C-alpha positions in Angstrom: -26.6 48.5 -289.1 -23.5 46.7 -290.3 -22.9 43.3 -288.8 -19.8 42.3 -286.8 -16.5 42.0 -288.7 -15.5 38.3 -288.7 -11.8 38.8 -288.7 -11.9 41.0 -285.7 -14.2 38.5 -283.9 -11.7 35.8 -284.6 -8.7 37.9 -283.5 -10.5 38.7 -280.2 -11.2 35.0 -279.7 -7.5 34.2 -280.2 -6.6 36.8 -277.7 -9.1 35.5 -275.1 -7.8 32.0 -275.7 -4.2 33.0 -275.0 -5.2 35.1 -272.0 -7.1 32.2 -270.5 -4.4 29.6 -270.5 -1.5 29.1 -268.2 1.0 28.3 -271.0 1.9 29.2 -274.6 -0.1 27.7 -277.4 1.0 26.3 -280.8 -0.7 27.1 -284.1 -2.5 23.7 -284.2 -3.8 24.2 -280.6 -5.2 27.6 -281.5 -6.8 26.5 -284.7 -8.4 23.4 -283.2 -9.6 25.1 -280.1 -11.5 27.7 -282.1 -12.5 25.6 -285.1 -10.4 27.6 -287.6 -8.3 26.5 -290.5 -4.6 26.6 -289.8 -4.1 29.1 -292.6 -6.7 31.4 -291.2 -5.4 31.1 -287.6 -1.8 31.7 -288.8 -2.7 34.8 -290.7 -4.5 36.3 -287.8 -1.6 35.4 -285.4 0.9 37.0 -287.8 -1.1 40.2 -287.9 -1.4 40.3 -284.1 2.3 39.6 -283.8 3.0 42.5 -286.2 1.3 45.0 -283.8 2.9 43.4 -280.7 -0.4 42.0 -279.4 1.0 38.5 -279.6 4.6 37.2 -279.2 6.0 34.0 -280.7 8.6 32.0 -278.8 11.6 31.5 -281.1 12.5 28.1 -279.6 9.1 26.4 -279.7 7.1 28.5 -282.2 4.3 28.8 -279.7 2.3 32.0 -279.0 1.5 34.2 -275.9 0.1 37.6 -275.3 2.4 40.4 -276.3 3.8 43.3 -274.3 1.7 46.0 -276.2 -1.6 44.3 -275.2 -0.5 43.8 -271.6 0.5 47.5 -271.5 -3.0 48.5 -272.7 -4.6 46.4 -270.0 -2.4 47.8 -267.3 -3.1 51.4 -268.5 -6.8 50.7 -268.4 -6.7 49.5 -264.9 -4.4 52.3 -263.8 -6.6 55.0 -265.3 -9.8 53.6 -263.9 -8.3 53.3 -260.4 -7.0 56.9 -260.7 -10.4 58.1 -261.8 -12.3 56.2 -259.1 -10.0 57.5 -256.4 -10.2 61.0 -257.6 -13.9 61.6 -258.3 -15.0 62.7 -254.8 -11.9 65.0 -254.3 -12.4 66.5 -257.8 -16.0 67.2 -257.1 -15.1 68.9 -253.8 -12.4 70.9 -255.4 -14.8 72.2 -258.1 -17.3 73.2 -255.4 -14.7 74.9 -253.1 -12.9 76.7 -255.9 -15.8 77.5 -258.1 -13.9 76.4 -261.2 -13.8 73.5 -263.6 -11.6 70.6 -262.6 -9.9 68.1 -264.9 -7.8 65.0 -264.3 -5.2 64.1 -266.8 -2.8 61.2 -267.6 -0.1 60.9 -270.3 -1.0 59.1 -273.5 1.2 58.9 -276.6 2.8 62.3 -276.2 -0.4 64.1 -275.1 -2.5 64.6 -272.0 -5.6 62.4 -271.9 -8.5 64.0 -269.9 -9.9 61.1 -267.9 -12.3 63.1 -265.6 -13.9 66.5 -265.9 -16.1 68.3 -263.4 -17.9 71.3 -264.7 -17.6 74.7 -263.1 -20.5 74.9 -260.6 -22.5 77.6 -262.4 -25.1 77.9 -265.1 -22.7 78.7 -268.0 -22.6 76.5 -271.1 -19.7 74.1 -270.8 -18.4 71.2 -273.0 -17.3 67.9 -271.5 -13.6 67.3 -272.1 -13.4 63.6 -271.1 -11.4 61.8 -273.8 -9.8 64.9 -275.1 -6.1 65.0 -275.9 -4.3 68.2 -274.8 -0.8 69.4 -275.8 1.7 68.6 -273.1 3.6 71.9 -273.4 0.6 74.2 -273.6 -1.5 73.2 -270.6 -0.8 73.1 -266.9 -1.6 69.4 -266.7 1.0 68.6 -269.3 3.7 70.7 -267.8 3.2 68.9 -264.5 3.5 65.5 -266.2 6.6 66.6 -268.1 8.3 68.2 -265.1 7.9 65.1 -262.8 8.9 62.5 -265.4 5.5 61.0 -266.2 6.2 61.7 -269.9 9.6 62.3 -271.5 10.4 65.8 -272.8 12.9 64.8 -275.6 10.5 63.4 -278.1 8.3 66.5 -277.7 11.2 68.8 -278.4 12.4 66.8 -281.3 9.0 66.9 -282.9 8.7 70.7 -282.4 6.5 72.7 -280.1 3.3 73.8 -281.8 2.2 77.4 -281.2 -1.5 77.8 -280.1 -1.3 81.5 -279.0 1.3 84.2 -278.9 2.0 83.0 -275.2 2.7 79.4 -276.1 6.1 78.2 -275.1 7.7 77.1 -278.4 11.4 77.5 -277.6 13.0 74.5 -276.0 14.9 76.6 -273.5 11.7 78.4 -272.4 9.9 75.1 -271.8 12.8 73.6 -270.0 13.0 76.6 -267.7 9.3 76.4 -267.1 9.6 72.7 -266.1 12.4 73.6 -263.6 10.0 76.1 -262.0 7.2 73.5 -261.8 9.5 71.1 -260.0 10.6 73.9 -257.6 7.1 75.1 -256.9 5.3 71.7 -256.9 2.6 72.9 -259.3 2.4 74.2 -262.9 0.4 76.9 -264.6 -0.7 78.0 -268.0 -1.8 81.6 -268.8 -3.4 82.0 -272.2 -0.9 79.5 -273.7 -3.5 77.1 -275.2 -6.4 79.5 -275.6 -6.6 83.3 -275.2 -8.5 84.4 -272.2 -8.1 81.0 -270.5 -5.8 80.0 -267.6 -5.2 76.9 -265.5 -3.1 75.5 -262.7 -2.3 71.9 -261.9 -0.5 69.7 -259.4 0.9 66.2 -259.6 -0.9 63.0 -258.3 1.5 60.4 -257.0 1.0 56.6 -256.6 3.0 53.9 -254.8 6.7 54.8 -254.5 6.0 58.5 -255.0 5.9 58.2 -258.8 3.7 60.7 -260.6 0.8 58.9 -262.3 -1.4 61.9 -263.3 -2.3 65.5 -262.6 -5.3 67.4 -261.4 -6.0 70.9 -262.4 -8.4 73.8 -262.3 -9.1 76.0 -265.3 -11.2 78.9 -266.3 -11.2 82.6 -267.4 -7.8 84.2 -266.8 -9.4 86.9 -264.6 -10.8 84.3 -262.2 -7.7 82.0 -262.1 -5.1 84.8 -261.9 -4.5 88.0 -259.9 -4.0 91.4 -261.5 -0.3 90.5 -262.1 -1.2 87.5 -264.1 -0.2 85.0 -261.4 -2.4 82.1 -260.2 -4.4 83.0 -257.1 -2.6 81.6 -253.9 -5.9 80.3 -252.3 -6.6 78.4 -255.5 -3.2 76.8 -255.4 -3.7 75.8 -251.8 -7.1 74.1 -252.5 -5.5 72.3 -255.6 -2.5 71.0 -253.7 -4.7 69.7 -250.8 -6.8 67.8 -253.3 -3.7 66.4 -255.1 -2.3 65.2 -251.8 -5.5 63.6 -250.7 -5.8 61.6 -254.0 -2.2 60.6 -253.8 -2.7 59.2 -250.2 -5.7 57.3 -251.5 -3.5 55.8 -254.2 -0.9 54.6 -251.7 1.7 57.4 -251.8 3.5 58.3 -248.7 3.1 61.8 -247.3 4.8 64.5 -249.4 
């Protein structure tokens, strides 16, 4: 196996050094603390600064952790708290509904699946944790868009990719669908990402009522929907109860 990459190890050491101190550090302090040549330390700091992992104070020239790195850390903590608070409720929802359950959060214009409970039967299923789903073509994404967890404008500017003949690719159609999600308090997809598949999702709220994620059930369209192609009301009831329970655990007021 290949050994560790020295430049990455040194960059990590610099980040740990900046994270561990109560104040900004100058180039000489960074270099001497880690036993690096000033030129080497300066090159790594400039690279970290370029990707916003490190910021340099204009007045003193000293360095501190950057906003991008702090955002990554906050996102990690948020996602892990969301997952840990949701696991029991997601398991119960899968058992009661008989369908697969997924938990999603927004990430760089997509939906990141952070937890997935298989449908409780013997069918062959693939774990979706870590998968990135299109916001406009899945119920989880529609919920995140409708309640402001992810902005709509960049998605519309980039263009809406068509996955099936049912995918919403016209901006007006998507905007109308998001209005309906807000009015109903849940969102659905019916053969919009994959033919024969359907799903329904509800928002998960944190402190202050802000939507921090979504929980959804998905499966074959004939199991999720009635004969008119509408999501089964009992399924929606179970889903919304789970979403409310998770939201309460995350500190949201009753809603």
